[in-house]
N, C-alpha and C positions, 0 to 999 in steps of 0.2 A: 539776040539769042544766047550768044555766047558768055554774056555778063551773068547771066543765071546759073551757068555752069562753073563760075570762077569760086575758088575758095573752097571746093569740096573736098571732103576727107575720104581716105580710101575706103573707109567702112561705109560709108553713106552709099558710093557708087556701087561697091559690091552687094549691098543689101538691095538697092535698086535693082540689079540685074537678075537677082534671085527671086524677087518679087515677079519680075517679067517672065518668068518660068525658067531661069537657069538652074543649073545644078553645080554646086560648089564642090571643086576637087582642089588637092594641094599641089603647088607647083614647086619649082626649086627655091630655095632660101625662103624669104618672106614673101614672095609673090605667090598669089591665087588664080587658078584656072577656073572659069567659068563656063561650061558647054550650055550653048543656047538651044533652043528649040529648033533652030534652023540648021544646027550643026555647026556652026562656029565655035572655036574654042577661044576665049577672050583671056589674055594675061594680063593682070593688073598688080602693081606693088600693093603688098598687105598692110602699109601705114604710111601715115603723112598726108600730106595736101596734094592732090594730083593737080597737074598742068590741063589746061583746057584743051589742048592740041590731043592729049592723050585719051582724055573723055570724049572727045568728038570722034576720033577713030574707033574707039571701042564701041560706040554707038552705031557708027555706019556699018561696022563689022557685024554686030549683034542683029541686024536687020530692022531696029527700031528707027523712028524719025526722033528729033530732040523733043518736040512736044510730048511723045508718047513715054520717052525716057524720064521727063521732068514729073510725069503724073505718078512714076512709081517710086520717086524720091520720099 
């Protein structure tokens, strides 16, 4: 499962969380905060390629499964 999460850019991940119902808000510096429908706030760096562990932690915090997240990509 983690292989499909490799090599994802920050923009792709942010847009997937927005499609899943998240609301984008500005964070500090280049970071983006996304408020999810379950009330969780996910902070993601705004640029570059994200590591798999960071993406998995954000998916867990958002209340989605990896399969659900991959559908929003």
